[in-house]
C-alpha positions as CSV (number, residue, x, y, z in Angstrom):
1,M,148.8,82.8,81.4
2,I,146.5,83.5,78.4
3,S,144.5,80.4,79.1
4,M,143.9,81.5,82.7
5,V,142.7,84.9,81.5
6,R,140.4,83.1,79.1
7,D,138.9,81.0,82.0
8,I,138.2,84.2,84.0
9,L,136.6,85.8,81.1
10,R,134.4,82.8,80.5
11,F,133.4,82.8,84.1
12,S,132.6,86.5,83.9
13,G,129.7,86.0,81.6
14,G,128.1,89.2,80.4
15,Y,131.0,91.2,81.8
16,A,133.6,89.7,79.5
17,G,132.9,92.1,76.8
18,R,133.5,95.0,79.1
19,I,136.8,93.6,80.2
20,R,137.9,92.9,76.6
21,A,137.0,96.6,75.8
22,A,140.0,97.6,77.9
23,Y,142.5,95.7,75.8
24,P,142.9,98.5,73.2
25,I,143.2,100.9,76.0
26,A,146.0,98.7,77.6
27,F,147.8,98.7,74.2
28,L,147.7,102.4,73.9
29,K,148.7,102.9,77.5
30,S,151.7,100.5,76.8
31,I,152.8,102.8,74.0
32,C,152.6,105.8,76.2
33,M,154.5,104.2,78.9
34,N,157.3,103.2,76.7
35,A,157.3,106.3,74.5
36,P,159.7,108.3,76.6
37,L,162.5,105.7,76.3
38,M,162.0,105.3,72.6
39,I,161.9,109.1,72.0
40,A,165.1,109.5,74.2
41,I,166.9,106.8,72.1
42,R,165.7,108.5,68.9
43,L,167.0,111.9,70.0
44,L,170.2,110.7,71.5
45,P,172.3,110.8,68.3
46,D,171.2,114.4,67.5
47,L,171.9,115.5,71.0
48,I,175.4,113.9,71.0
49,S,176.3,115.3,67.6
50,G,174.9,118.7,68.4
51,T,172.5,118.8,65.5
52,A,169.3,118.8,67.6
53,T,167.4,122.1,67.1
54,L,165.2,124.0,69.6
55,R,162.2,123.0,67.6
56,T,163.1,119.3,67.8
57,V,163.4,119.5,71.6
58,W,160.1,121.4,72.1
59,T,158.4,118.8,69.8
60,A,159.8,115.9,71.7
61,S,158.7,117.7,75.0
62,A,155.2,118.2,73.7
63,V,155.0,114.6,72.6
64,L,156.2,113.4,76.0
65,L,153.7,115.7,77.8
66,G,150.9,114.3,75.6
67,C,151.9,110.8,76.3
68,F,151.8,111.4,80.1
69,L,148.4,113.1,79.9
70,L,147.1,110.4,77.6
71,Q,148.3,107.7,79.8
72,S,146.5,109.2,82.8
73,L,143.3,109.4,80.7
74,L,143.7,105.9,79.4
75,Q,144.2,104.5,83.0
76,Y,141.0,106.2,84.0
77,W,139.1,104.6,81.2
78,A,140.6,101.2,81.9
79,D,139.7,101.6,85.6
80,R,136.1,102.5,84.8
81,L,135.8,99.4,82.6
82,Q,137.8,96.9,84.7
83,S,138.3,97.9,88.3
84,G,134.8,97.5,89.6
85,A,134.0,94.6,87.3
86,G,135.3,92.0,89.8
87,F,133.0,93.2,92.6
88,E,130.0,93.4,90.3
89,I,130.7,89.9,88.8
90,F,131.0,88.3,92.3
91,S,128.0,90.2,93.5
92,E,126.0,88.3,91.0
93,K,128.0,85.1,91.3
94,R,127.2,84.9,95.1
95,I,123.5,85.2,94.5
96,E,123.8,82.5,91.6
97,F,125.8,80.4,94.0
98,G,123.2,80.6,96.7
99,R,120.4,79.8,94.2
100,H,122.4,76.8,93.0
101,L,123.0,75.5,96.5
102,R,119.3,75.8,97.2
103,R,118.5,73.4,94.3
104,L,121.1,70.8,95.2
105,P,120.0,67.6,96.8
106,M,120.4,67.3,100.6
107,G,123.0,64.5,100.1
108,F,125.5,67.2,98.9
109,F,125.3,68.9,102.2
110,S,125.7,65.8,104.3
111,A,128.8,64.6,102.4
112,G,131.2,66.8,104.3
113,N,130.9,69.7,101.9
114,L,130.3,72.4,104.5
115,G,134.0,73.2,104.8
116,R,134.3,73.3,101.0
117,I,131.3,75.8,100.7
118,S,132.7,77.9,103.5
119,T,136.2,78.1,101.9
120,I,134.8,79.0,98.5
121,L,132.7,81.9,100.0
122,S,135.2,83.2,102.4
123,Q,138.5,82.5,100.5
124,D,138.2,81.7,96.8
125,M,135.5,84.2,95.8
126,V,137.0,87.0,97.8
127,Y,140.6,86.3,96.4
128,I,139.4,86.3,92.7
129,E,137.1,89.3,93.3
130,E,139.9,91.4,94.7
131,Q,142.7,90.3,92.4
132,S,141.4,89.2,89.1
133,M,140.8,92.5,87.3
134,M,144.1,94.0,88.4
135,T,145.9,90.9,87.4
136,I,144.2,90.6,84.0
137,A,145.0,94.3,83.4
138,G,148.6,93.7,84.4
139,I,149.0,90.7,82.2
140,I,147.6,92.3,79.1
141,S,149.7,95.5,79.6
142,D,152.8,93.4,80.1
143,I,152.2,91.5,76.9
144,F,151.6,94.5,74.9
145,A,154.6,96.3,76.4
146,Q,156.9,93.3,75.6
147,V,155.6,93.2,72.0
148,I,156.1,97.0,71.5
149,L,159.7,96.9,72.9
150,T,160.6,93.9,70.8
151,G,159.1,95.5,67.8
152,F,161.2,98.6,68.5
153,L,164.4,96.5,68.6
154,F,163.5,95.0,65.2
155,Y,163.0,98.6,63.9
156,F,166.5,99.3,65.4
157,D,168.2,96.3,63.9
158,M,166.7,93.0,62.7
159,R,169.6,91.0,64.2
160,I,169.3,92.6,67.6
161,G,165.5,92.0,67.5
162,A,166.0,88.4,66.6
163,A,168.2,87.9,69.6
164,A,165.6,89.4,71.8
165,L,162.9,87.2,70.3
166,V,164.9,84.0,70.8
167,T,165.4,85.0,74.5
168,E,161.7,85.7,75.0
169,A,160.8,82.3,73.3
170,V,163.1,80.4,75.7
171,A,161.7,82.3,78.7
172,V,158.1,81.4,77.7
173,I,159.0,77.7,77.4
174,A,160.6,77.7,80.9
175,A,157.7,79.6,82.4
176,R,155.3,77.0,81.1
177,F,157.0,74.4,83.5
178,M,156.9,76.9,86.3
179,I,153.2,77.5,85.8
180,R,152.5,73.8,85.7
181,K,154.4,73.2,88.9
182,A,152.7,76.2,90.6
183,L,149.3,74.8,89.5
184,E,150.0,71.4,91.0
185,N,151.2,72.8,94.3
186,S,148.4,75.5,94.6
187,I,145.9,72.6,94.5
188,H,147.6,71.2,97.6
189,N,147.7,74.7,99.2
190,Q,144.0,75.3,98.5
191,N,143.0,71.8,99.8
192,S,145.0,72.5,103.1
193,I,142.9,75.7,103.4
194,Q,139.7,73.6,103.1
195,H,140.9,71.0,105.6
196,L,141.8,73.8,108.0
197,T,138.3,75.2,107.7
198,D,136.8,71.8,108.3
199,A,138.9,71.4,111.4
200,V,137.9,74.8,112.8
201,L,134.2,74.2,112.2
202,E,134.4,70.7,113.8
203,Y,136.2,72.1,116.8
204,T,133.8,75.0,117.3
205,E,130.7,73.0,116.7
206,G,131.8,70.2,119.0
207,F,133.3,72.4,121.7
208,G,130.6,71.5,124.3
209,V,131.2,67.8,123.9
210,I,135.0,68.3,124.0
211,R,134.9,70.3,127.1
212,S,132.5,67.9,128.8
213,F,134.9,65.1,128.2
214,N,137.9,67.2,129.3
215,M,139.5,66.8,125.9
216,T,140.1,70.5,125.1
217,G,143.9,70.0,125.2
218,R,143.9,67.0,122.9
219,S,141.4,68.5,120.4
220,A,143.3,71.8,120.5
221,K,146.4,69.8,119.6
222,D,144.7,68.3,116.6
223,L,143.6,71.8,115.5
224,A,147.1,73.1,116.1
225,E,148.4,70.3,113.8
226,S,146.0,71.5,111.1
227,F,147.5,75.0,111.4
228,T,151.0,73.5,111.2
229,R,150.2,71.5,108.1
230,M,148.6,74.7,106.6
231,R,151.9,76.5,107.3
232,D,154.1,73.8,105.8
233,T,152.0,73.5,102.7
234,S,152.1,77.3,102.2
235,L,155.9,77.4,102.6
236,A,156.3,74.3,100.2
237,F,154.0,76.1,97.7
238,E,156.1,79.3,97.8
239,S,159.4,77.5,97.5
240,S,158.3,75.1,94.8
241,Y,158.5,77.7,92.0
242,V,161.7,79.5,93.3
243,P,164.1,77.3,91.1
244,Y,162.1,78.2,88.0
245,E,162.1,81.8,88.9
246,R,165.8,81.8,89.2
247,A,166.1,80.0,85.9
248,L,164.0,82.8,84.3
249,Q,166.3,85.4,85.8
250,I,169.3,83.5,84.3
251,I,167.6,83.4,80.9
252,Y,167.0,87.2,81.1
253,G,170.6,87.8,82.0
254,L,171.9,85.4,79.2
255,G,169.6,87.1,76.7
256,T,170.7,90.6,77.8
257,T,174.3,89.4,77.4
258,A,173.7,88.0,74.0
259,I,172.0,91.2,72.7
260,L,174.8,93.3,74.1
261,S,177.4,91.0,72.4
262,V,175.6,91.3,69.1
263,S,175.5,95.0,69.5
264,I,179.2,95.3,70.3
265,C,180.0,93.2,67.2
266,L,177.9,95.4,65.0
267,A,179.5,98.5,66.5
268,Q,183.0,97.2,65.8
269,L,181.9,96.4,62.3
270,G,180.8,99.9,61.9
271,E,177.2,98.9,61.4
272,L,176.0,100.5,64.5
273,S,177.0,104.1,65.4
274,P,178.3,104.9,68.9
275,E,175.2,107.0,69.6
276,R,172.8,104.3,68.6
277,F,174.9,101.8,70.6
278,L,174.7,104.0,73.7
279,G,170.9,104.3,73.2
280,L,170.6,100.6,72.9
281,V,172.6,100.0,76.1
282,L,170.2,102.3,78.0
283,F,167.2,100.6,76.4
284,L,168.6,97.1,77.1
285,F,168.2,97.3,80.9
286,S,164.4,97.7,80.7
287,L,163.9,95.4,77.7
288,F,162.7,92.3,79.7
289,T,161.0,94.2,82.5
290,P,157.4,93.5,81.2
291,L,158.1,89.8,80.8
292,R,159.7,89.6,84.2
293,H,156.6,91.3,85.8
294,L,154.4,89.1,83.8
295,Y,155.8,85.8,85.3
296,Q,156.0,87.3,88.8
297,Q,152.2,87.0,88.8
298,T,152.4,83.3,88.3
299,V,151.5,82.5,92.0
300,R,148.5,84.9,92.0
301,M,147.2,83.5,88.7
302,T,147.5,79.8,89.7
303,I,145.7,80.5,93.0
304,M,143.0,82.2,91.0
305,K,142.9,79.4,88.6
306,N,142.4,76.7,91.3
307,S,139.9,78.9,93.1
308,L,137.9,79.3,90.0
309,D,138.1,75.5,89.4
310,R,136.7,74.9,92.9
311,I,133.9,77.2,92.4
312,E,132.9,75.8,89.0
313,E,133.1,72.3,90.5
314,I,130.2,73.3,92.8
315,F,128.4,74.9,90.0
316,A,128.8,71.6,88.1
317,E,127.0,69.7,90.8
318,K,123.7,68.4,89.4
319,E,120.6,70.3,90.6
320,I,117.3,68.6,91.4
321,D,115.2,69.1,88.3
322,D,112.7,71.9,88.8
323,A,111.1,72.1,85.4
324,G,107.6,70.9,86.6
325,T,104.7,73.1,85.6
326,D,101.7,71.1,86.9
327,V,99.5,72.3,89.7
328,F,98.0,70.2,92.6
329,P,94.3,69.7,92.3
330,P,92.2,70.6,95.4
331,A,91.5,67.0,96.2
332,A,92.2,63.5,95.0
333,D,91.7,59.8,96.1
334,H,94.9,60.0,98.2
335,E,96.7,63.0,99.7
336,I,100.0,61.1,99.6
337,E,101.0,58.0,97.7
338,F,104.3,56.1,97.3
339,R,104.4,53.7,94.4
340,N,107.2,51.2,94.2
341,V,109.7,53.7,95.4
342,S,113.4,52.7,95.6
343,F,116.3,54.9,96.6
344,A,120.0,54.7,97.2
345,Y,122.6,56.9,98.8
346,E,125.7,56.7,96.4
347,N,124.8,53.3,95.1
348,E,123.9,52.0,98.7
349,P,120.3,50.9,98.7
350,V,118.2,52.5,101.4
351,L,114.6,52.0,100.3
352,K,113.4,49.0,98.2
353,N,110.1,49.0,96.4
354,I,108.1,51.0,99.0
355,S,104.3,51.4,98.4
356,F,101.7,53.0,100.6
357,A,99.0,55.7,100.6
358,A,97.7,58.2,103.0
359,D,94.2,59.9,102.8
360,R,93.6,63.4,103.7
361,G,93.4,64.1,107.4
362,R,94.9,60.7,108.3
363,M,98.0,60.0,110.4
364,I,100.7,57.5,109.0
365,A,103.4,56.4,111.5
366,L,106.7,55.1,110.4
367,V,108.3,52.6,112.8
368,G,111.5,50.7,112.6
369,K,115.1,50.4,113.9
370,S,117.5,53.3,113.3
371,G,118.7,53.2,109.8
372,S,115.6,51.4,108.5
373,G,114.7,54.3,106.2
374,K,112.1,56.2,108.1
375,T,113.6,59.6,107.8
376,T,114.5,58.9,104.1
377,V,110.8,58.5,103.4
378,A,110.1,62.0,104.8
379,N,113.0,63.5,102.9
380,L,112.0,62.0,99.6
381,L,108.4,63.3,100.1
382,A,109.9,66.9,100.4
383,R,112.3,66.2,97.4
384,F,115.4,66.7,99.4
385,W,116.6,63.9,97.1
386,D,115.1,62.4,94.0
387,I,114.2,58.8,93.7
388,A,115.7,56.3,91.3
389,D,112.7,54.2,90.7
390,G,108.9,54.5,91.3
391,E,106.7,57.6,91.9
392,I,105.8,59.8,94.8
393,L,102.4,61.5,94.4
394,I,100.6,64.2,96.3
395,R,96.9,64.5,95.2
396,S,97.6,62.2,92.2
397,K,100.4,64.5,90.9
398,N,103.9,63.2,90.6
399,I,106.0,65.6,92.8
400,K,108.6,65.9,90.0
401,S,105.9,67.4,87.7
402,V,105.2,70.4,90.0
403,P,107.6,73.3,90.9
404,I,109.5,72.6,94.1
405,A,108.2,75.8,95.6
406,A,104.6,74.6,95.0
407,L,105.5,71.4,96.7
408,M,106.9,73.0,99.7
409,E,103.9,75.1,100.1
410,K,102.0,71.8,100.8
411,I,104.4,70.5,103.4
412,S,105.5,71.6,106.9
413,M,108.2,69.7,108.7
414,V,109.1,69.6,112.4
415,F,112.5,68.2,113.0
416,Q,114.1,66.8,116.1
417,N,117.0,69.3,115.8
418,V,115.4,72.7,115.6
419,Y,117.2,75.6,113.9
420,L,116.2,79.2,114.6
421,F,117.8,82.2,113.1
422,E,119.5,85.0,114.9
423,D,116.5,87.3,114.8
424,T,113.5,88.2,116.8
425,I,111.1,85.6,117.9
426,Y,108.4,87.3,115.9
427,N,110.5,87.0,112.6
428,N,111.3,83.4,113.4
429,I,107.6,82.6,113.6
430,A,106.6,84.8,110.7
431,M,108.9,82.8,108.4
432,G,106.0,80.4,108.1
433,N,103.9,83.0,106.3
434,P,105.6,86.3,105.6
435,D,102.3,87.9,104.7
436,A,100.7,87.1,108.1
437,T,99.5,89.9,110.4
438,R,100.9,90.3,113.9
439,V,97.6,89.1,115.2
440,Q,98.0,85.8,113.2
441,V,101.6,85.4,114.5
442,I,100.4,85.8,118.1
443,E,97.6,83.4,117.5
444,A,100.0,80.8,116.1
445,A,102.2,81.2,119.2
446,K,99.2,80.6,121.4
447,K,98.3,77.4,119.6
448,A,101.9,76.2,119.8
449,R,101.8,76.8,123.6
450,C,104.7,79.3,123.5
451,Y,102.9,82.5,124.0
452,D,103.3,82.6,127.8
453,F,107.1,82.1,127.9
454,I,107.5,84.6,124.9
455,T,105.6,87.4,126.8
456,A,107.6,86.8,129.9
457,L,110.8,87.6,128.0
458,P,112.2,91.2,128.3
459,Y,111.0,92.4,124.9
460,G,108.3,89.8,124.2
461,F,108.0,88.8,120.5
462,D,110.7,91.4,119.7
463,T,113.3,89.6,121.8
464,L,116.4,88.6,119.8
465,I,117.5,85.1,120.1
466,G,120.9,83.6,119.4
467,E,121.9,81.8,116.2
468,G,120.2,78.3,116.2
469,G,118.0,79.3,119.1
470,A,121.0,79.1,121.5
471,T,119.4,81.4,124.1
472,L,116.2,79.2,124.4
473,S,115.7,75.8,125.9
474,G,115.2,72.8,123.5
475,G,111.5,72.7,124.3
476,E,111.0,76.4,123.8
477,A,112.8,76.4,120.5
478,Q,110.7,73.4,119.4
479,R,107.5,75.2,120.2
480,I,108.5,78.2,118.2
481,S,109.2,75.9,115.2
482,I,105.8,74.4,115.7
483,A,104.3,77.9,115.8
484,R,106.1,78.6,112.5
485,C,104.5,75.5,111.0
486,I,101.0,76.4,112.3
487,L,101.3,79.8,110.7
488,K,102.3,78.2,107.4
489,D,99.1,76.0,107.5
490,A,100.3,73.4,105.0
491,P,97.9,70.4,104.5
492,I,100.7,67.8,105.0
493,I,102.7,67.6,108.2
494,V,105.9,65.7,108.7
495,L,107.1,65.0,112.3
496,D,110.6,63.6,112.4
497,E,111.4,62.6,116.1
498,A,109.9,65.9,117.2
499,T,109.8,64.9,120.9
500,A,112.7,62.5,121.0
501,S,115.1,64.8,123.0
502,I,112.6,66.8,125.0
503,D,112.2,66.7,128.8
504,A,108.9,65.6,130.3
505,D,107.7,69.0,131.4
506,N,108.2,70.4,127.8
507,E,106.8,67.3,126.2
508,A,103.3,68.0,127.5
509,Y,103.3,71.4,126.0
510,I,104.7,70.1,122.7
511,Q,102.2,67.3,122.4
512,Q,99.5,69.9,122.8
513,A,101.2,72.1,120.2
514,L,101.5,69.2,117.8
515,T,97.8,68.4,118.3
516,E,96.9,71.9,117.2
517,L,99.4,71.6,114.3
518,C,98.1,68.3,113.0
519,R,94.4,69.1,113.4
520,E,92.7,68.0,110.2
521,K,96.0,67.6,108.4
522,T,97.6,64.6,106.7
523,T,100.4,63.6,109.0
524,I,103.5,61.4,108.7
525,V,105.0,60.7,112.1
526,I,108.5,59.3,112.6
527,A,108.9,58.4,116.2
528,H,110.3,55.8,118.6
529,R,107.8,56.3,121.4
530,L,104.8,54.0,121.4
531,Q,102.6,56.7,122.8
532,T,103.3,58.9,119.7
533,V,102.3,56.3,117.2
534,R,99.8,54.0,118.7
535,N,96.8,56.1,117.8
536,A,97.9,56.5,114.2
537,D,95.5,55.5,111.5
538,R,98.1,53.3,110.0
539,L,101.6,52.1,111.0
540,L,104.3,51.2,108.5
541,V,107.1,49.0,109.9
542,L,110.3,49.3,108.0
543,D,113.3,47.1,108.2
544,R,116.5,47.5,106.1
545,G,114.6,49.8,103.6
546,E,111.7,47.3,103.1
547,L,108.1,47.7,104.2
548,I,107.6,44.5,106.1
549,E,104.3,45.2,108.0
550,S,101.3,47.6,107.7
551,G,98.2,48.2,109.7
552,T,96.7,49.8,112.8
553,H,98.3,49.2,116.3
554,E,95.7,46.6,117.1
555,E,96.1,44.8,113.8
556,L,99.8,44.6,114.1
557,I,99.7,43.4,117.8
558,A,97.3,40.7,116.6
559,A,99.6,39.7,113.8
560,D,102.2,38.9,116.3
561,G,105.0,40.1,113.9
562,V,108.0,42.5,114.3
563,Y,105.9,45.4,115.6
564,S,104.3,43.1,118.2
565,R,107.7,41.8,119.4
566,M,108.9,45.5,119.6
567,V,106.0,46.4,121.8
568,K,106.3,43.3,124.0
569,A,110.1,43.9,124.3
570,G,109.4,47.4,125.5
571,A,112.4,48.8,123.7
572,E,113.5,49.2,120.1
573,S,117.2,49.1,119.4
574,P,117.8,51.9,120.4
575,G,115.1,54.2,121.9
576,W,111.8,52.5,121.6
577,N,109.8,53.6,124.6
578,A,106.4,52.4,125.6
579,R,105.5,55.4,127.7
């Protein structure tokens, strides 16, 4: 228990001192809570023998009243120090968590961790936030109360105190096994919550496909099985520590019996007066109450412990180094340069010794089969991942030597799968440059060929769109994303299959928008369609992570190599289109 408290205090950072400051208050509060019983036992002999005076009774009454008032005051101080601390801690931790996620490589998010992140934010952090301070306060109070009660028994009689201490030691040893078992099972319980979250996310995200193939029943059955597994795991978790809890109850009972037996023996030997024996019997029934309450919080503490471990596992994920302080010069021999770049996803090579350069205002097209490494080149340029070997330079500066924020100011990316936020169209475009005026936003929309359909909407630029752009067609959403990039006005443009899934009517508009976007910009194009890449200043043909051909369209056709065969065949595998 104490180690779990230490873990939470360590996680609390600067708030740990404030939480520890409540410990002396908890100690004094425990004295006040147990004072009535101890005073009653102390007065009992005088009351039975009739020797208690009115002054003694009034004094005891005043002390009891003072204890009640002081206990209320101490509780108020403890609440001021601890109660709101959990919410303040996690208010900062959520912001810190978001900053950390922002600095992680993109590979982390593509490795099936979305359910893990969702569970941490919606389950783990909320649980610790709401439970931790109350639980810590209860644990500290219970420990102090048990120490005070045991100390009073030693004051009462050393032998009776020793019997109580032995009982507590046995209970603590047994509880260690219970805590260990609860920790093991709470890990399975928390994992089942994460798996359920993954299943729900997968079902909701793929519901359109599921319905189109008339598989709603089968997929719903899979989801129902996830709920069933969650139920079974939770029940197993709850039942796993029941035998240990029963064992603790038996230990408390045996300890109480042992203390009572010792007291009876002492009373028969005349070493314990009847009045003191009667007081001890009254005291005995509440002796182990703090210890019992302490270990009743085992489940709560083990869940918090595992939740905390899961949070810290994410915080332990290595961030992309952002310690660069260099600045990009206004110009250099090459706008972009890859020098002997190699990269692997989890030890699986994806790029091997890639080298090329792009001058300012030129277009570089990446061509190759699916999985050849084209998108990886674009992702590495934006430092979504860091390379293992080689260098990537922009204007002669290694991109690792400049801040990531400065790097992203130089790059605009248009993806095949567009994501728009649940906000107004205006705000979605203005993301490209938050300082832009409304006139500049409207001008960007005109260049992106989306002004006409925006003004035809009920509220124009102030029309709210659904999350991910759900209320717009794919072509409309793509044009808004291009308007956003036009407004950003970055010198480097990356187009990753920007027209791959657009219908013919929208494609004409998007091609016009892309022409505006790429005007006088250095552009890297990833595309399957020949029409998109044939006018590039240079084509790079990738195969299995290697750069196997480089040149203009005419040069590569004349070379009669891989690119030439792709063009003659009329189709890459899959998706090459000579239109």
